[in-house]
C-alpha positions in Angstrom: -11.4 32.4 -2.2 -14.1 31.2 0.2 -15.3 28.7 -2.4 -11.7 27.3 -2.8 -11.3 26.9 0.9 -14.7 25.3 1.3 -14.0 22.8 -1.5 -10.6 22.0 -0.1 -12.2 21.3 3.3 -14.7 18.9 1.7 -11.8 17.2 -0.1 -9.5 16.3 2.8 -10.8 12.8 3.3 -10.5 12.1 -0.4 -6.9 13.4 -0.4 -6.1 11.2 2.6 -7.3 8.2 0.6 -5.0 9.3 -2.3 -2.1 9.4 0.1 -3.0 5.9 1.4 -3.1 4.6 -2.2 0.3 6.1 -2.9 1.7 4.3 0.2 0.2 1.0 -1.1 1.7 1.4 -4.5 4.6 -0.9 -5.6 6.4 2.1 -7.3 6.4 5.8 -6.2 8.3 8.5 -8.2 9.0 11.5 -6.0 10.3 15.0 -6.6 10.2 18.5 -5.2 10.2 22.2 -6.3 10.3 25.6 -4.7 7.1 27.2 -3.3 7.0 30.5 -1.4 4.4 31.1 1.3 4.0 34.7 2.5 7.4 35.5 0.9 9.2 32.6 2.7 10.9 29.8 0.8 9.6 26.3 1.0 9.1 23.3 -1.2 6.2 21.4 -2.8 6.8 17.7 -2.8 5.1 15.2 -5.1 4.7 11.5 -4.6 2.9 10.1 -7.6 1.7 6.9 -9.2 0.2 6.2 -12.6 -3.2 7.2 -11.2 -2.6 9.2 -8.1 -1.0 12.6 -7.4 -0.2 13.7 -3.8 1.3 17.1 -3.1 2.3 18.9 0.1 4.4 21.9 1.1 7.1 21.4 3.7 10.8 22.1 4.1 13.4 20.2 2.2 14.4 17.7 4.8 14.3 13.9 4.9 11.4 13.8 7.4 9.0 14.7 4.6 9.7 11.4 2.9 9.0 9.6 6.2 5.8 11.6 6.8 4.3 10.8 3.4 5.5 7.2 2.8 5.2 6.1 6.5 6.3 2.7 7.6 3.6 1.1 5.5 5.4 1.8 2.1 7.5 -1.2 1.0 7.7 -0.5 -2.7 10.4 1.0 -4.9 11.1 4.8 -4.5 12.2 6.5 -7.7 14.0 9.8 -7.1 16.9 12.0 -8.1 20.1 12.1 -6.1 18.9 14.7 -3.5 20.1 13.8 0.0 16.6 13.8 1.6 15.9 10.5 -0.2 19.1 8.7 0.9 17.8 7.2 4.1 15.0 5.2 2.5 15.7 1.6 3.4 13.9 -0.2 0.6 14.6 -0.6 -3.1 15.5 2.7 -4.6 15.9 3.7 -8.3 17.9 6.8 -9.0 17.1 9.0 -12.0 19.2 8.3 -15.0 18.0 11.5 -16.7 19.7 13.5 -13.9 22.9 11.5 -14.1 23.1 11.8 -17.9 22.3 15.5 -17.7 25.2 16.0 -15.3 27.5 14.1 -17.6 26.4 16.3 -20.5 27.0 19.5 -18.5 30.5 18.3 -17.7 31.1 17.7 -21.4 30.1 21.3 -22.1 32.7 22.5 -19.6 35.4 20.2 -21.1 34.5 19.8 -24.8 38.0 18.8 -25.9 38.6 16.1 -23.3 38.9 12.8 -25.3 38.9 10.7 -22.1 35.6 12.2 -20.9 34.0 11.7 -24.3 35.0 8.0 -24.4 33.8 7.5 -20.8 30.5 9.2 -21.6 29.9 6.9 -24.6 30.7 3.8 -22.5 28.3 4.8 -19.8 25.5 5.7 -22.2 26.0 2.4 -24.1 25.6 0.5 -20.8 22.5 2.5 -19.9 20.8 2.0 -23.3 21.5 -1.7 -23.3 20.0 -2.0 -19.8 17.0 0.1 -20.9 16.3 -2.0 -24.0 16.7 -5.3 -22.1 13.5 -7.2 -21.2 12.9 -10.8 -20.0 9.8 -12.5 -18.5 12.2 -14.5 -16.3 12.9 -12.9 -12.9 16.2 -14.7 -12.4 17.4 -13.6 -15.8 16.5 -10.0 -15.0 18.4 -10.3 -11.6 21.5 -11.6 -13.4 21.3 -8.8 -15.9 21.0 -6.2 -13.2 24.2 -7.6 -11.6 25.9 -7.6 -14.9 25.1 -4.0 -15.6 26.3 -2.9 -12.2 29.6 -4.7 -12.6 30.2 -3.3 -16.1 29.4 0.3 -15.0 31.8 0.0 -12.1 34.5 -1.3 -14.4 34.1 1.7 -16.7 34.3 4.1 -13.7 37.1 2.3 -11.7 40.1 4.0 -13.4 38.8 7.5 -12.6 37.5 7.2 -9.1 40.7 8.3 -7.4 42.4 10.0 -10.4 43.0 13.7 -9.4 43.3 14.6 -13.1 40.1 13.0 -14.3 37.3 15.5 -14.7 34.7 12.7 -14.3 36.1 11.5 -11.0 33.3 13.1 -8.9 30.6 11.5 -11.1 32.4 8.2 -10.9 32.4 8.4 -7.1 28.6 9.1 -7.2 28.1 6.1 -9.4 30.1 3.9 -7.0 28.0 5.1 -4.1 24.7 4.5 -5.8 25.5 1.6 -8.0 22.8 -0.6 -6.3 20.2 2.0 -7.0 20.9 2.6 -10.7 19.6 -0.7 -12.3 16.7 -1.6 -10.2 14.5 -1.0 -13.3 16.2 -3.9 -15.0 15.0 -6.3 -12.4 11.5 -4.9 -11.8 9.5 -4.4 -15.0 7.2 -1.7 -13.6 10.0 0.6 -12.4 11.1 3.4 -14.7 14.8 4.4 -15.1 14.0 8.0 -14.2 11.7 10.2 -12.1 10.3 12.1 -15.1 6.7 11.2 -14.2 7.1 13.0 -10.9 8.6 16.0 -12.6 5.8 16.1 -15.1 3.2 16.0 -12.2 4.8 19.2 -10.8 4.6 21.2 -14.0 1.2 22.8 -13.4 2.4 24.0 -10.0 5.6 25.4 -11.4 3.5 27.4 -13.9 1.2 28.5 -11.1 4.2 29.6 -9.0 5.6 31.6 -11.9 2.3 33.4 -12.3 1.4 34.0 -8.6 4.7 33.9 -6.8 3.3 31.4 -4.3 0.6 31.7 -1.7 -0.1 34.3 1.0 -0.6 32.1 4.0 -0.8 28.6 5.5 -4.5 28.1 4.8 -4.1 29.1 1.1 -1.2 26.7 0.8 -3.1 23.8 2.3 -6.1 24.5 0.0 -3.7 24.7 -3.0 -2.0 21.4 -2.2 -5.3 19.7 -1.4 -7.0 20.7 -4.7 -3.8 20.0 -6.7 -3.7 16.5 -5.3 -7.4 16.0 -6.1 -7.5 17.5 -9.6 -4.2 15.9 -10.5 -5.4 12.5 -9.5 -8.7 12.9 -11.4 -6.7 13.9 -14.6 -4.3 11.0 -14.2 -7.2 8.6 -13.8 -8.9 10.0 -16.9 -11.9 11.3 -14.9 -13.8 14.4 -15.7 -12.8 17.0 -13.0 -16.1 18.9 -13.3 -18.2 15.8 -12.7 -16.0 14.5 -9.9 -16.0 17.9 -8.2 -19.7 18.1 -8.4 -20.0 14.6 -6.9 -17.6 15.6 -4.1 -19.6 18.7 -3.2 -22.9 16.8 -3.3 -21.6 13.7 -1.4 -18.4 14.8 0.5 -18.2 11.5 2.5 -18.0 9.3 -0.6 
């Protein structure tokens, strides 16, 4: 335990650099999952890039997004539809995997609803067309984004206020977030989902299932620090053993 804490203390500067690199990234997928500390519920948040992983445990409030991204982040935030992300003022891509999953769950509840099935097929067709679209011309991509937004709204319009339509709630969600559903069409480096953030959390989910969480604040901080460090090394294709050895030998580098 002492070795873990000592290593985490040496790594704080390196983890701050990881956080700064995340803030400087043009695209940041984010996600959160539960993490208990001394038996009390809390959440681990991840803010990731292709080569960085940054984790911290906090509550599940919107201030966490502000704390991590700070005013210096001006890129595209990729997230699910959780309310803590709503206030982000910049470009925001919402996760299509979550939206399509909610549509699938609705179909399981209403398997014989022909209108729902037709609507689902129309939504999925628009999504796949948008996902398969690619153009090197920025203006063409912007026009395609606007086209996709308009077509999706048209598909949802008949059901938004229909009290008998089982998809009405999801249609209202689409209306609310329409400007955040096709950002990936305009920006080539933006994914249509936050699967990368979810994948970055898997090892912590596994650890939570085995251990149940951490016993105290110090243990949590060490866990998050080392998870950020080792996760970043793995994402960058670096050998964790060699990197850790270098960190302990030269903590200031």
